[in-house]
C-alpha positions in Angstrom: 103.0 118.5 104.0 100.2 116.0 103.1 102.0 113.9 100.3 104.3 113.5 103.8 101.6 112.1 105.8 99.8 110.3 103.1 103.7 108.7 102.5 104.1 107.3 106.4 100.8 106.5 106.8 101.3 103.8 103.5 104.6 103.1 104.8 103.1 101.8 108.2 100.3 100.0 106.8 102.7 98.3 104.4 104.8 97.4 107.7 101.6 96.1 110.1 100.4 94.5 107.1 103.7 91.9 106.6 103.9 91.3 110.4 100.4 90.6 110.5 100.6 88.1 107.7 103.8 86.4 109.1 102.1 86.0 112.4 98.6 85.7 111.4 98.8 82.1 109.2 99.5 79.7 111.6 99.2 78.8 115.5 102.8 80.0 117.1 102.7 77.5 120.0 101.5 74.2 119.2 103.0 71.2 121.2 104.4 68.1 118.8 101.4 65.6 118.7 103.1 62.7 118.0 105.0 60.7 120.9 107.2 59.9 118.2 108.7 63.4 118.2 111.2 64.0 120.8 111.8 67.7 120.1 111.2 70.4 122.7 110.6 73.4 120.7 106.6 74.8 119.7 108.8 76.1 116.7 106.0 73.8 113.9 107.7 71.7 111.6 109.2 73.4 108.3 108.6 76.7 109.1 112.2 78.0 107.5 112.1 81.3 105.7 109.4 80.9 103.3 107.1 83.7 104.9 109.3 85.7 104.8 109.5 85.7 100.2 108.2 88.6 98.6 105.7 86.6 97.0 103.1 86.1 100.3 104.4 89.8 100.9 103.9 91.5 97.8 101.0 94.3 98.8 103.1 94.8 102.2 106.3 95.8 99.7 104.5 97.7 97.3 102.5 99.7 100.0 106.1 100.8 102.1 108.2 100.8 99.0 105.4 103.6 97.4 104.7 105.1 101.0 109.0 105.0 100.9 108.7 107.6 97.5 106.5 109.7 98.8 108.3 110.2 102.1 111.7 110.5 99.8 110.2 112.7 96.8 107.2 114.4 97.9 108.1 116.8 100.2 109.4 120.2 98.1 
């Protein structure tokens, strides 16, 4: 019982950590500053998908993996 609760807690903490890391590193709605930039999007320049990489999210991935292992193999 406790193993399943701890596993679920670790998995949810890892998920929340990765979401907080992806959203908390930059301003989400910053309009372009220069008048030369004619884009109408509010997406920051150079966004890409680097913020989803495992190098930046290693702790969240480790928490989720540990929680998944406890959920899968910890309950008899």
